[in-house]
C-alpha positions, -999 to +999 in steps of 0.1 A: -454+592+147-444+599+185-435+567+200-421+577+236-460+592+233-483+558+224-455+536+254-477+529+288-466+556+313-447+531+337-427+522+307-422+554+302-410+563+336-387+527+334-370+543+299-361+577+320-351+559+351-320+538+329-309+572+314-313+592+348-303+571+370-281+545+359-267+578+337-261+587+373-244+559+389-221+554+360-209+590+356-203+586+395-185+560+392-162+570+362-149+605+381-140+588+410-161+611+425-176+592+458-143+576+463-122+607+458-148+629+489-146+598+509-108+598+512-111+637+512-130+639+539-158+658+528-184+620+522-190+596+547-210+573+523-181+541+516-173+540+480-181+497+483-215+501+493-222+527+461-205+503+444-230+478+451-263+495+453-254+511+417-241+478+404-279+460+421-298+488+410-285+489+375-291+456+371-325+450+382-336+482+358-316+467+328-339+436+337-369+457+343-365+469+308-363+441+290-324+441+276-313+419+246-283+399+242-253+420+225-232+397+215-199+426+215-207+423+254-185+388+253-158+407+235-153+432+262-157+411+290-134+378+280-101+393+292-116+405+324-124+373+325-089+357+322-082+384+350-102+375+374-091+337+371-057+344+376-059+365+404-081+344+422-082+309+415-048+306+404-029+333+426+007+333+409+014+368+417+037+372+448+022+401+464+015+407+499-020+419+495-030+390+467-063+382+481-073+425+472-062+431+439-091+400+432-115+419+457-108+449+432-109+426+401-145+412+409-160+445+421-148+462+385-160+430+364-195+440+382-196+473+371-186+463+333-218+443+343-239+464+351-228+489+324-231+463+296-268+453+309-281+485+312-264+491+269-284+460+259-316+483+270-329+506+243-322+536+261-283+526+273-264+543+251-284+579+262-283+570+299-240+566+289-238+594+273-254+614+308-226+599+318-196+610+300-211+647+301-215+643+343-187+626+342-165+654+325-188+680+347-175+660+378-138+657+368-132+690+358-154+707+392-138+692+416-101+702+404-116+741+404-126+737+443-089+723+448-079+754+432-099+768+452-090+756+482-121+737+489-106+707+492-074+685+485-075+654+463-045+647+448-015+628+461+013+652+443+022+691+451+015+713+426-007+695+402-046+690+403-061+657+410-097+662+416-119+632+431-089+612+405-066+612+433-039+619+410-032+640+382-018+612+357-061+600+357-081+630+346-064+635+311-069+598+301-104+598+321-116+629+300-107+622+265-122+593+272-156+610+281-148+633+253-148+608+230-183+591+240-197+625+239-183+631+203-205+597+189-235+604+212-235+643+212-251+659+182-245+698+192-218+709+178-215+740+197-223+716+234-196+695+227-170+727+222-184+733+254-168+701+265-141+704+243-131+744+265-139+719+300-118+691+293-087+720+283-096+732+318-090+695+333-055+687+316-044+720+318-043+721+360-032+685+359-005+698+344-005+665+323+021+668+292+007+637+272-033+647+279-027+683+260-012+659+233-041+638+228-063+659+236-060+687+211-051+663+183-092+649+192-100+681+192-085+692+160-099+667+139-136+665+155-136+709+151-125+708+113-141+687+103-173+703+115-157+741+101-174+740+073-210+738+087-201+761+120-176+785+104-201+820+123-201+799+158-160+789+155-153+825+145-171+840+181-154+814+205-119+820+185-125+855+197-133+849+229-110+818+239-075+837+229-079+856+257-095+833+283-059+809+270-034+839+277-053+846+311-054+806+321-018+803+308-003+834+336-028+818+359-009+782+357+028+796+359+021+820+388+007+783+401+042+770+395+064+792+415+055+800+456+072+832+465+107+830+452+106+797+448+096+778+416+082+741+415+106+723+387+084+695+376+052+716+373+072+741+353+088+721+336+063+703+326+042+739+312+070+745+296+074+716+274+033+721+267+043+756+257+067+750+234+058+717+222+098+706+226+091+664+219+118+659+240+111+679+270+076+657+263+099+627+274+102+613+304+131+600+317+118+586+353+096+565+327+122+558+304+142+537+334+104+520+345+101+509+311+130+496+303+128+477+342+094+465+336+107+450+299+133+438+316+104+420+336+089+404+304+117+391+296+122+370+326+089+352+321+077+359+286+054+333+280+026+337+306+039+365+326+043+365+368+007+372+375-021+396+376-010+424+402+022+420+397+029+453+380+017+484+394+034+464+428+069+453+421+069+474+385+053+501+374+065+504+332+040+526+322+032+507+289-002+491+295+014+460+265+038+453+289+021+457+316-005+430+303+024+410+291+045+412+324+016+399+348-006+375+322+023+367+293+014+363+251-026+351+261-034+377+275-016+403+251-029+382+217-064+392+238-059+425+249-045+440+214-068+418+194-097+434+210-087+466+203-074+455+169-115+445+161-126+474+171-099+495+146-108+472+120-146+469+124-145+509+126-126+512+096-150+489+077-179+511+090-167+546+080-151+554+106-176+550+131-170+555+173-131+571+156-128+598+185-136+575+211-108+546+197-090+572+193-087+581+229-085+546+238-053+534+218-040+570+220-027+563+258-021+525+257+016+537+254+020+553+286-010+544+302-010+518+330-038+497+355-069+519+329-082+480+325-095+485+367-108+520+359-143+522+357-139+550+330-118+528+307-150+501+313-172+526+303-150+540+275-148+499+260-183+486+264-199+518+243-177+514+220-180+482+212-221+485+214-216+515+192-197+491+169-218+460+170-251+473+179-266+441+166-291+426+193-307+395+200-338+385+229-340+354+238-377+335+240-392+302+251-418+287+233-434+266+251-456+255+224-456+224+203-449+226+166-485+207+156-503+239+179-488+259+165-494+251+132-533+250+146-533+287+165-517+295+125-548+283+105-570+296+139-558+330+130-558+329+095-588+325+097-600+344+118-590+372+094-613+355+061-636+361+079-633+395+092-625+405+059 
């Protein structure tokens, strides 16, 4: 029986709006397409207006689609709520832009609530699936546009970033969105195409950690599905090998400008191609991490306040970053949330395993992801996949006696019909 065909036409249209409209809004948010195009002077649409309109439309559509309460949402919301309270009410961070930090956190909290509201509907995961695919397409497409000289997004010369503006962000985004696709897209061929696009996107950023994480994810996914798709994989390998060689040659040529060579991009490319672990490390980041750890030791219990990491210290480590800002309570919330998801994934046979790997793999070398739309989308999706049970609250105005009378009447009517 076709359930969609039996639905009333307005309900069918509403389901499609949830998938395509909300999915498109989340894809644009996750890829930073609106803010990136606005900063580059390509679009007059202000990001704050788009965010407010997108959040309002998504929550409104989800309410019309009769969402059901998902307890997993509380797990994802807990740490962002505490961070907003710390930044807006307590205001412990001694920075000049503390007010802006609070506004940014509240805006991101609204985005997270909108995502969880859509995921609470019956079509929520389908909307997220489209959002992840769209985010990959927009991210890689904007990087290619930058390569062709059609736009300028990157804040670091020689490395392409697309809409994300900083080349460290696209690899993280692409791996997270790919993790969503591995969990929700059933087609191996479609996922392999998205892997190929993601490699293009990561390569253009010269991201070292991103290349390692993407390779580990893709290798595991291909190996686990190789037996059923061996012929297709052989054809892909025959096509991919020469294309990869051409891509490496192009990247090497990009590191040279006339007779001069960009040591940053050249060193990164050499480290990736040789898989030299020593070269994959960054001495600058090691120094930043040491400074961040020193700041943690100054106030280890409650931290320096939300907003200090990224302004005064840049540890490039999410555990140290959250400990530095929120102390041990914040670290316990962060680690506890991730630990609960990992434990649930193990208990359910590896459900959402690729997505969790993408989330966890960047925690030792990442920072500030908790304030990014793509991380909100990844975390909320992982929670809904791992704990799919949802509940609908219903209010009954009938008294117990009235309910028993109605039940007896219904039973009697049924006997008469027989």
